[in-house]
C-alpha positions in Angstrom: -59.1 -75.6 42.2 -61.2 -76.4 39.1 -62.1 -72.7 38.8 -58.4 -71.7 38.9 -57.6 -74.2 36.1 -60.5 -72.8 34.0 -59.4 -69.3 34.6 -55.8 -70.1 33.7 -56.9 -71.8 30.4 -59.0 -68.8 29.5 -56.2 -66.4 30.1 -53.8 -68.5 28.1 -56.2 -68.5 25.1 -56.6 -64.8 25.2 -52.9 -64.2 25.3 -52.5 -66.5 22.2 -55.1 -64.6 20.2 -53.5 -61.3 21.2 -50.1 -62.5 20.1 -51.4 -63.7 16.8 -53.0 -60.3 16.2 -49.8 -58.5 17.1 -47.8 -60.8 14.7 -50.2 -60.0 11.9 -49.9 -56.3 12.5 -46.1 -56.6 12.4 -46.4 -58.4 9.1 -48.6 -55.7 7.7 -46.4 -52.9 8.9 -43.3 -54.7 7.4 -45.2 -55.0 4.1 -46.1 -51.4 4.1 -42.6 -50.4 4.9 -41.2 -52.5 2.1 -43.7 -51.0 -0.3 -42.7 -47.5 0.7 -39.0 -48.3 0.4 -39.7 -49.8 -3.1 -41.7 -46.8 -4.1 -39.0 -44.4 -3.0 -36.4 -46.5 -4.9 -38.4 -46.3 -8.1 -38.9 -42.5 -7.7 -35.2 -42.0 -7.2 -34.3 -44.2 -10.2 -36.9 -42.3 -12.3 -35.5 -38.9 -11.2 -32.0 -39.9 -12.2 -33.2 -41.3 -15.5 -35.1 -38.0 -16.2 -32.0 -36.0 -15.3 -29.9 -38.1 -17.8 -32.6 -37.5 -20.5 -32.5 -33.8 -19.8 -28.7 -33.8 -20.4 -29.4 -35.6 -23.7 -32.0 -32.9 -24.6 -29.3 -30.3 -24.0 -26.9 -32.2 -26.2 -29.5 -32.4 -28.9 -30.1 -28.6 -28.7 -26.4 -28.0 -29.0 -26.2 -30.3 -32.0 -29.1 -28.4 -33.7 -27.5 -25.1 -32.9 -24.3 -26.2 -34.6 -26.3 -27.3 -37.6 -28.1 -24.0 -37.7 -24.8 -22.1 -37.6 -23.6 -24.2 -40.5 -26.9 -23.1 -42.3 -28.0 -26.7 -42.8 -31.5 -25.5 -43.8 -29.9 -24.1 -46.9 -27.0 -26.4 -47.7 -28.2 -29.8 -46.6 -32.0 -29.6 -46.8 -32.7 -33.4 -46.9 -30.4 -34.1 -43.9 -31.9 -31.1 -42.0 -35.4 -32.4 -42.7 -34.4 -35.9 -41.4 -32.9 -34.3 -38.3 -36.1 -32.3 -37.7 -38.2 -35.5 -38.0 -35.8 -37.3 -35.5 -36.0 -34.6 -32.9 -39.8 -34.3 -33.2 -40.1 -38.0 -32.5 -37.8 -37.7 -29.5 -39.6 -34.8 -28.0 -43.0 -36.3 -28.6 -41.9 -39.4 -26.7 -40.4 -37.3 -23.9 -43.7 -35.4 -23.5 -45.6 -38.7 -23.5 -43.4 -40.1 -20.7 -43.6 -36.9 -18.7 -47.4 -37.2 -18.9 -47.7 -40.9 -18.1 -48.4 -42.2 -14.6 -45.5 -41.7 -12.2 -44.5 -45.3 -11.5 -44.7 -46.6 -15.2 -42.5 -43.9 -16.8 -39.6 -45.1 -18.8 -37.2 -42.9 -20.7 -35.2 -45.6 -22.4 -36.8 -45.1 -25.8 -36.6 -41.4 -25.4 -32.8 -41.6 -24.8 -32.4 -43.7 -28.0 -34.5 -41.3 -30.0 -32.5 -38.3 -28.7 -29.2 -40.1 -29.7 -30.6 -40.5 -33.2 -31.6 -36.8 -33.3 -28.0 -35.8 -32.3 -26.6 -38.1 -35.0 -28.9 -36.6 -37.6 -28.1 -33.1 -36.6 -24.4 -33.8 -36.8 -24.9 -35.3 -40.3 -26.8 -32.2 -41.4 -24.0 -30.0 -40.1 -21.2 -31.8 -41.7 -23.0 -32.1 -45.0 -23.8 -28.4 -45.0 -20.2 -27.4 -44.2 -18.9 -29.6 -47.0 -21.5 -28.2 -49.5 -20.7 -24.6 -48.5 -17.0 -25.1 -48.9 -17.5 -26.6 -52.3 -19.7 -23.7 -53.3 -17.3 -21.1 -52.0 -14.3 -22.7 -53.8 -16.2 -22.7 -57.2 -15.9 -19.7 -59.5 -18.8 -17.2 -59.2 -21.6 -17.2 -61.9 -20.7 -15.3 -65.0 -23.5 -12.8 -64.5 -22.3 -11.9 -61.0 -18.9 -11.0 -62.5 -20.0 -9.3 -65.7 -22.9 -7.3 -64.3 -20.8 -5.6 -61.6 -22.2 -3.8 -58.6 -25.9 -4.1 -59.4 -25.7 -7.9 -59.4 -23.4 -8.0 -56.4 -25.6 -5.8 -54.3 -28.7 -7.9 -55.2 -26.9 -11.1 -54.3 -25.8 -9.6 -51.0 -29.4 -8.5 -50.2 -30.6 -12.1 -51.0 -28.0 -13.6 -48.8 -28.9 -11.3 -45.9 -32.6 -12.2 -46.4 -31.8 -15.9 -46.3 -29.7 -15.4 -43.2 -32.6 -13.6 -41.5 -35.1 -16.3 -42.5 -32.8 -18.9 -41.1 -32.5 -16.9 -37.9 -36.3 -16.7 -37.6 -36.6 -20.4 -38.1 -34.0 -21.0 -35.4 -36.0 -18.9 -33.0 -39.2 -20.8 -33.8 -37.3 -24.0 -33.1 -36.2 -22.7 -29.8 -39.5 -21.3 -28.7 -41.3 -24.6 -29.6 -39.0 -26.4 -27.2 -39.3 -24.0 -24.3 -40.5 -26.0 -21.3 -42.1 -22.9 -19.8 -45.1 -21.7 -21.9 -48.0 -19.6 -20.5 -51.4 -20.7 -21.6 -52.1 -17.5 -23.4 -48.8 -17.8 -25.4 -50.2 -20.5 -27.7 -52.0 -18.1 -30.0 -49.0 -15.8 -30.3 -46.8 -18.8 -31.0 -49.1 -19.9 -33.8 -49.1 -16.4 -35.3 -45.3 -16.1 -35.3 -44.9 -19.6 -36.7 -47.3 -18.9 -39.5 -45.4 -15.8 -40.5 -42.0 -17.6 -40.4 -43.4 -20.5 -42.4 -44.5 -18.0 -45.1 -41.1 -16.4 -45.5 -38.9 -17.6 -48.4 -36.5 -16.2 -50.9 -37.8 -18.1 -53.9 -39.4 -15.0 -55.6 -36.4 -12.9 -55.0 -34.1 -15.6 -56.4 -36.3 -15.8 -59.4 -36.0 -12.1 -60.1 -32.2 -12.4 -59.7 -32.2 -15.3 -62.2 -34.1 -13.1 -64.7 -31.3 -10.5 -64.2 -33.7 -8.1 -62.6 -31.1 -7.1 -60.0 -32.6 -3.8 -58.9 -36.0 -5.4 -58.4 -34.4 -8.4 -56.6 -32.5 -6.1 -54.2 -35.5 -3.9 -53.4 -37.8 -7.0 -52.8 -35.1 -8.7 -50.7 -34.6 -5.6 -48.6 -38.4 -5.1 -48.1 -38.9 -8.8 -47.1 -35.9 -8.7 -44.8 -37.5 -5.8 -42.9 -40.6 -8.0 -42.3 -38.5 -10.9 -41.2 -36.5 -8.6 -38.8 -39.7 -7.4 -37.2 -40.8 -11.0 -36.5 -37.4 -11.8 -35.2 -37.7 -8.9 -32.8 -41.1 -10.1 -31.7 -39.8 -13.6 -31.0 -36.8 -12.4 -29.1 -39.1 -10.3 -26.9 -41.3 -13.4 -26.4 -38.3 -15.5 -25.3 -37.4 -12.8 -22.8 -41.0 -12.6 -21.6 -41.4 -16.3 -20.9 -37.8 -16.6 -19.7 -37.0 -19.2 -22.3 
């Protein structure tokens, strides 16, 4: 009888320990499940946030394209420079967030910076459009009228050169923001950017101001040929990297 009691007590104690262990395992499993659910929720939220930011990037690109079409580089240089600074800050923050640890990423500041870039690009566009309308409505310079064809041809060549330079700068802007860039593309990009940065119409405009119309036209045509070649290279590069 005493042996049976002892045996019963021993069994009861073992069952209690086993139950406690099972309860602890259930708690651990519940905690792991909760952590997994929380992690998944964070990942989904971050994916949605990144998707929204990409849409903002697309809006920014569209705003800059509109500013480029309005020739903001020429007609509203200060506003264009401010827009460039704004988009550079936004893209730097975007790249920083994309490179940060997965569960600490936040694109809130990026979205704010992109909104500022869009506003700056819109300001550059509207200022450029206004400045160009004002210039086109003004009477032409006396020398462009009195000098006839030679001056007009030189002016047209200078205008074509400036348009080509603006096109080249637009392509550089687009290439710099391509998300897909092969490792061996960096050197090519630096070379093309260096060439584009070196292009300007200042010397040609100076020749025109000195009434050297034939020289201005010849120099503008020659320089435009160089710009056109770089543009062709950049367009080929865009196609190659599927930008």
